[in-house]
N, C-alpha and C positions, 0 to 999 in steps of 0.2 A: 478262098485259099489254097493253090492247088498242092494234091498230096506229093509225097516223096515217092518216088521207083519202088519196088518189091526189092530191088538190089540192094537197099540199105537198110533194111527192116532191123536187121542183127545189131548195125551199129552201137558201139559204145564209147562214152567218154568218163575217166576218173581224172577229178581233179583234187589233189591235196594243197592247200595252203599254208604255208609253215609261216609264223610269225617272224618279228625282225631279229631273235636270236635263233630261231632256226629249229629244226627237230630230227629226228633220228629217222621214226617211223611211226605208222598210223597202228591202231590197236583196234580191232575188229571183231565183236562174236555175232554169231548167227543168232537171230530169233526166234522163239518158236513159231507155232503156224499163228501167229496177231501180230496186227501191225503195232509196230514200237513209235514211231515217228509221226507227227503231228500233220496233216493232210491239208495243202489248199489247193484250190484250184485257180486257172485264170479265167476271167470275165468270159462269159458265153460257153463254158464248160461246164455240164451238171455232174456231180458227183456218180450217177446212176449210169453214164455212160462208160466208167471205166470198173471194173469187177474188182471188187477187194480182194480175192487173190493175187491178180495179178499187180498189185500194190504190193501184198506181201510178199510175194518172189522177188519182185524188183527190190524191197528194201532187202531180201536177203541177199540176192547177188552184188547189191552194193557195198554190203558188209563184208563178205566174200572178196570182193575185188577189192577193198582196201585192207583186208589182213594181207590177201595174197601180195599187195603192191608196198609194202611197209617199209622196206629197207631197199634202196637202188645203192650199194657203194661208190659209185660215180659222182652223187648226187653233193656230196661236201667239196668235192674239186672245181664244180664250177661255180659254186657257192662264192669260195673263197677266191675266186678272179674277180669277183664283184668289191668286197669290201673288208676282205682277210675273214670274217665272221666265222664260226662253224656251224653246222646244222646239226644241233645237240640235244636241244630242249624239245618237250612235248608240251607247254604251258599255252601256247597259243597258236594251235592248227588248228583248221577250214578242211575239211573233204569234202569233197562235191564228185557225185557219180551221177552219170546223165546218158540216159537211153531212148532210144525212138520205135514208134510203130507205124504203122501206116496213118494212122490218127492224131499222135499226141507224142510231145516230150517229155519226158521225166527226169526230176531232178531230184537227188537226195543230199541233205547237207548236214553234216555230223560235226559236232565242236569239242574240243579237249577242255573246254573250261566250265562244263557244266548247263551248258546250253542245251534244250531238248532238241532234238534230233529234228527236219523237215524234209519232207515233200511236197516238190511243186509241180503240177500237172500243166501244161502248155499246150498249146494248138502247136500240131507238126508241119512247120511252114516249108515253103519250098526253099531248096537250097539257094544261096548264091551262086553264079558260075567262078569256077575255081580257075582254071586256067587252059589256053593254048596260044601260042606263039608264031607269029610268022616264021614260018621254015624250021619251025621247031617245036613240032605235034608231040606235047608230051605222053598222051593219053591216048587209049584205041578205042576211041568214040567219034561220034560224027555229032555234028552240029555245037560245037565248043566256043568258046569267044576269042578272039584275036588278040595280038599284044606284041611284046620284044621282049629280048632278055638272051641269057647265055645259058647253054647246058655242058656240063661235062660229063660223058659217059665213062664208065670205069667197068671193064670186061671183067665178069665175075660171076658163078651162079652161087655164090655165099648164102647166108640165111639172113644174117645180121649186119647189117651196117652202123657205124657210131663214130659221132662225131661231135665236135663242141662249136657253133656257131657265132661269130662276132657281128652282133646286130649291130646296123648301125646308129651313130649319134642321132643322126638326122634323115628326113628324106624329104626331098624337093619334088614337088610334083605340082603339075595343074590340067584343067581339064580330066578326060576320062581315061581309065586305068586305074587298077589297085596293084601294088606290089606284094610280091611271093618269095619268100627266100625256104626252101624245101630239098629233101631228097626223094629217092624213090626207086623203083624196078621196073624193070622190061622182060617182054616174055609175051607168054601166051596169055598173059595177064599185065596190066600194067597200073601201076601206083603215084599219087602224089601225095607224099607225105612231110608237114611240116607248118609253116607260121603265115599268115596273111597280116598287111599294114592297115589297121583300122585308124582313124583319127577322132572317133566319137567314144573314147574311154573317160576314165577316170570320175569323179564323185557329180562334175557339173558335164559329164558327157561331150569332153570340149578337148582332152588331150589325147597323143599318139600312143598308141601302144602296137604289140605283134601278137597276135591272136593264134592258137593251133587249128589245121582243118587237114586232111586226109581226105582222097579220092582216088577211087578204084575204078578202073575201065570208065563205062558210060555212068557210074554212079556217084552223087556228091553226099560225102556226111563228114559228120566231127569240127565242122565251121562252130567259131563261137561266136560269128557273126548271125549265121543263119544256118541250119534251121533252131539254133539253141541259143539265138540271141536274147528271149526273153528270159532266159537263167541263168545268163552270164554275161550280162551285157555290158559291163562298168569295166571289166579285169583286161589284164592283158601282160605282155613281159612287157619289160622296160627297155627303152631305146640304150643303144651304148653299152648294154651287158653282154655277158655271155651267155647262151641257151645249150644246153646239153641236148644231142639227138638220140635216140636208139630205135632204129627202123627194122622190124622183124618181118618175114616174109612166110613164117609159118612159127609164132611164138611157141616154145616148147613142144613143137611138133604137136601143137593142138588143132590144129586147121584154122589159126586166126590169125589174120595181120593185123600187128601193131606198129603204132609208135607211141614213145614216152620222150616227152620233153619237158625239162625241169632247169630254173632258174629264177631270179627276181620278177617279181608282179609289181604294178603299181599299188593295189589294192588287197586288202586282207581278205575281202569275200567276193561273192556276184555283185553285191548292190554297193560294195564300194565303201563299207561304214568307216574304214580308216584307212590311210595313205600309207605309204613308208615301202623299206625295204621286204617285204614277204616272199617267202620261197614256193614256189609254185611245181607242184609235180599236175600235168597234167598226162594221161593215157588215152589213147583212143586206139580200138579195135574193132576189127569186122571179121565174121566167119567167112572165110573164103579158102578154098582149098588151092594154096600155091604151092605144087611141089616141087616146079625148075623155074629157073628164069635165065634169062640171057647176059643180062648187066645189070647194074646198078647207074644212078644217075646224082647229079648236084646240080641245084640251078638256083638263079635267079631272075626272075622274069617280072612283068609286067602285064596283068590281064585285062581285056577291054569287050566288051559284048558286042559278039558279029553286027556291022552294020555303024558301027559306032565310031564319030571320027578318035582316032588317036591322040592321045593329049603327048604330056612330056615329064618325065620322071628322070630324077638322078638318084643314086645310092650306092652302097660298096656294101660286098660282105663276104667276109673268111671261112672256109670250113677248115678247122683245125684237126689235125690228126686224124684222118679218116683211114680207119680200120672196118676190115670186113671178116665177121668169123673170129674177130679177138686179132688179128694180126694186122700190120701194117700193109698197106697197098702199096705193092710195088712202082716205080715210074712205069714201066713195060704194060702195067694192067691202064692207065688212061689214056684213052682216045684221044681222036685229035678233036677241041674243042668247038664248040659250036654256038657262033656269035650273030647276034642281031640287035645293032645300038647296044652294044657289049663290048668288053674286052675279058679275057679270061688268062691269069697266068695262075703258074702251078710253080712250088717247091718243093721237091718229094712227094710226102701226101696231103700237104696243106694247096687246097685252091682257093683263090681270091677273085671274085666277078664283079667288077665294075659294071654298072647299068647307067647310061647316060644318052636320052634323048631330051636335045633341047627344041627342038623344034616341028 
């Protein structure tokens, strides 16, 4: 299996799964210099290939990240958009923290119901392509896939973009092409940060869901389909629900690009032990100095591998209440929409993108 490029080696994903009642926040504690979790290895990987100290450091990072990200004030607002429930209990939470290096993908999973925490080490697979679309090239990289869709650029050099996204209740597609809904920034560095449509989720891996991903310039990482399919391969956000996005170009001036998404998922954990309205928070971050940008963007596109025949796809999404640095984006900052088999409409700081290609 082809290994990831060096650009993605510090990519990190943190996932928090809250049970049907919801949860207020995670509680993590930093372990001493010993491993607390049970470790298992994917077939073909020997325990001798991974240093014990690396696993200890990984576990410590996981617990610290869970503690750091335990409270997001906007979570409950998005949760209430689904069924009126409150994110207030800690009794049914599952926390996943995922990171990669050039050889392996690491999953840390802990529980609030008393089960022992687990670490899974799997092969680091080559990432699935994210996207580029005809006449709308989102990333400053070469040899990207083709496709179609719509992009709305926003003139701003701000640090963080926040919005809530209405996921489509259904996606109609045939042939080649993978739908995406995402935000990002442009400048000396380029990012795509959002959700990818998958049709192989749920207990029998036959249900649709939307899964997080992130891509920076020529690097690909953070996809729940690849490279992390082996550790989070059955879960994703529910169709027809609202998912909150917080995208940072430099999180708290730490030199990390970060995407946080939160909303209801279809499963209680990565193996889909239970199904229902489980609240899922996913944090994807990457260490990269992005000191300035020229614009932000919101997009809905369909990606096709270069050289493949384009299929068809129809779906719609709305980016609600787009704010940058926690201030509503004024109308003057929205640039002329870019459309390819898509139409974009805007009311104030709300943007709707309809993607439609039927032949």
